[in-house]
C-alpha positions as CSV (number, residue, x, y, z in Angstrom):
1,M,98.1,105.2,124.3
2,A,98.3,108.7,125.7
3,D,97.7,110.0,122.2
4,V,94.4,108.3,121.7
5,R,91.1,109.7,122.9
6,L,87.9,107.7,122.4
7,S,84.3,108.2,123.6
8,V,81.0,106.8,122.6
9,S,80.4,109.4,119.9
10,K,83.8,110.8,119.0
11,G,87.5,110.2,119.0
12,S,90.8,111.9,118.2
13,V,94.5,111.0,118.0
14,R,97.5,113.2,118.5
15,V,99.7,113.1,115.5
16,R,103.4,113.7,116.1
17,G,105.2,115.9,113.6
18,K,108.4,115.0,111.8
19,G,110.9,116.9,109.8
20,R,114.2,118.6,110.3
21,L,112.9,120.8,113.1
22,G,110.8,118.1,114.7
23,G,107.6,119.2,113.2
24,K,104.5,120.1,115.2
25,D,102.1,117.9,117.0
26,R,98.3,118.3,116.4
27,T,95.2,116.5,117.4
28,V,93.1,115.1,114.6
29,P,89.5,113.9,114.9
30,L,88.9,110.3,113.9
31,H,86.4,109.2,111.3
32,A,83.6,107.0,112.7
33,Q,84.9,103.9,110.9
34,A,88.5,104.5,112.0
35,R,87.2,104.9,115.6
36,T,85.3,101.6,115.3
37,T,88.4,99.8,114.0
38,L,90.5,101.3,116.7
39,E,88.1,100.2,119.4
40,E,88.2,96.6,117.9
41,L,92.0,96.7,118.0
42,L,92.0,97.9,121.6
43,D,89.6,95.0,122.5
44,D,91.9,92.5,120.8
45,L,94.9,94.0,122.7
46,G,93.1,93.9,126.1
47,H,92.7,97.7,126.4
48,P,96.3,98.7,127.2
49,T,96.5,101.9,129.2
50,A,100.1,102.9,128.5
51,G,102.9,102.5,126.0
52,P,102.8,102.4,122.2
53,L,99.7,101.2,120.5
54,I,101.4,99.6,117.5
55,R,104.5,97.7,118.6
56,N,107.4,96.0,116.9
57,R,108.6,92.4,117.6
58,D,110.5,93.6,120.6
59,D,107.4,95.2,122.1
60,A,108.7,98.7,121.5
61,A,107.1,101.5,119.4
62,L,107.1,100.9,115.7
63,S,109.6,103.1,114.0
64,T,108.7,105.4,111.1
65,R,110.8,103.3,108.8
66,A,109.1,100.1,109.9
67,A,105.6,101.7,109.6
68,N,106.5,102.8,106.1
69,G,107.6,99.2,105.2
70,V,104.3,97.8,106.6
71,V,102.2,100.3,104.5
72,T,104.2,99.6,101.4
73,A,104.0,95.8,101.8
74,L,100.2,96.0,102.4
75,G,99.9,98.1,99.2
76,A,102.0,95.6,97.2
77,A,99.9,92.7,98.6
78,A,96.7,94.5,97.5
79,G,98.1,95.1,94.1
80,T,98.2,98.9,94.5
81,G,100.4,100.4,91.9
82,P,102.2,103.8,91.8
83,A,100.3,107.1,92.1
84,D,99.2,109.0,89.0
85,D,102.5,110.9,89.1
86,G,104.5,107.6,89.2
87,E,105.4,107.9,92.9
88,A,105.7,104.4,94.5
89,F,102.8,103.4,96.8
90,G,103.4,104.3,100.5
91,P,102.3,106.6,103.3
92,H,102.9,109.7,101.3
93,V,100.6,108.5,98.5
94,L,97.9,107.8,101.2
95,R,98.4,111.3,102.5
96,H,98.2,112.8,99.1
97,T,95.0,110.9,98.4
98,F,93.5,112.0,101.7
99,G,94.1,115.7,100.9
100,T,93.0,115.4,97.2
101,D,89.8,113.5,98.0
102,L,88.8,116.0,100.6
103,V,89.4,119.0,98.5
104,R,87.7,117.5,95.4
105,G,84.9,115.8,97.3
106,R,85.5,112.4,95.9
107,G,86.0,109.0,97.4
108,E,83.5,106.4,98.8
109,L,82.3,108.6,101.7
110,A,82.6,112.0,100.2
111,T,79.4,114.0,99.7
112,A,80.9,117.4,98.9
113,P,84.3,119.1,98.6
114,V,85.8,120.3,101.9
115,D,87.1,123.8,102.3
116,V,90.9,124.0,101.6
117,V,91.5,125.8,104.9
118,L,90.0,122.9,106.8
119,V,92.0,120.4,104.8
120,A,95.2,122.4,105.5
121,E,94.4,122.2,109.2
122,L,93.7,118.4,109.1
123,M,97.0,117.9,107.2
124,G,99.0,120.1,109.6
125,H,99.9,122.7,107.0
126,A,100.7,126.2,108.2
127,D,100.7,127.5,104.6
128,L,97.8,127.0,102.2
129,N,100.3,126.8,99.3
130,T,101.5,123.5,100.8
131,T,97.9,122.1,100.7
132,R,97.6,123.4,97.1
133,C,100.6,121.3,96.1
134,Y,98.8,118.2,97.3
135,T,95.7,119.0,95.3
136,L,97.0,120.1,91.9
137,P,95.1,118.5,89.0
138,G,96.6,115.6,87.2
139,E,96.4,114.8,83.5
140,A,93.2,112.8,84.0
141,D,91.6,115.7,85.9
142,K,92.5,118.1,83.0
143,T,91.1,115.6,80.4
144,R,87.8,115.3,82.4
145,A,87.5,119.1,82.6
146,L,88.0,119.4,78.8
147,D,85.5,116.7,78.1
148,V,82.6,118.7,79.6
149,L,83.1,121.6,77.1
150,T,80.4,122.2,74.5
151,I,81.8,121.9,71.0
152,D,80.1,123.9,68.3
153,R,80.6,122.3,65.0
């Protein structure tokens, strides 16, 4: 709960890094819909003031492995297949979609592409080349690009 900040008009969550060196923590602003959903969850939980927000059966913090399993199961239940590159659905595919949709300005809520430097910051990347890897065009993107060419017969 200490990682969540909500007010009437904005909200943020501290994201804890992972990786072999422990990663880095960063604070990420919440989208208005995510903020509303989080407020509804907190209402349902009786507005806890401490401890983990999402808990396992033993009332302890949900592990990374368990969270991965939940996301994967929800994707399977929704009939979500693998990513364009064949990667099985899971948190990493959601992360990749987040970065790609921001950089390319697509998705239900997108109105325009977002600067790659800002996307790198939101994703916690210190190196822009890491963000670039998340946003490389797929075969469908290449085909769409070629389809707009003028062909002189």
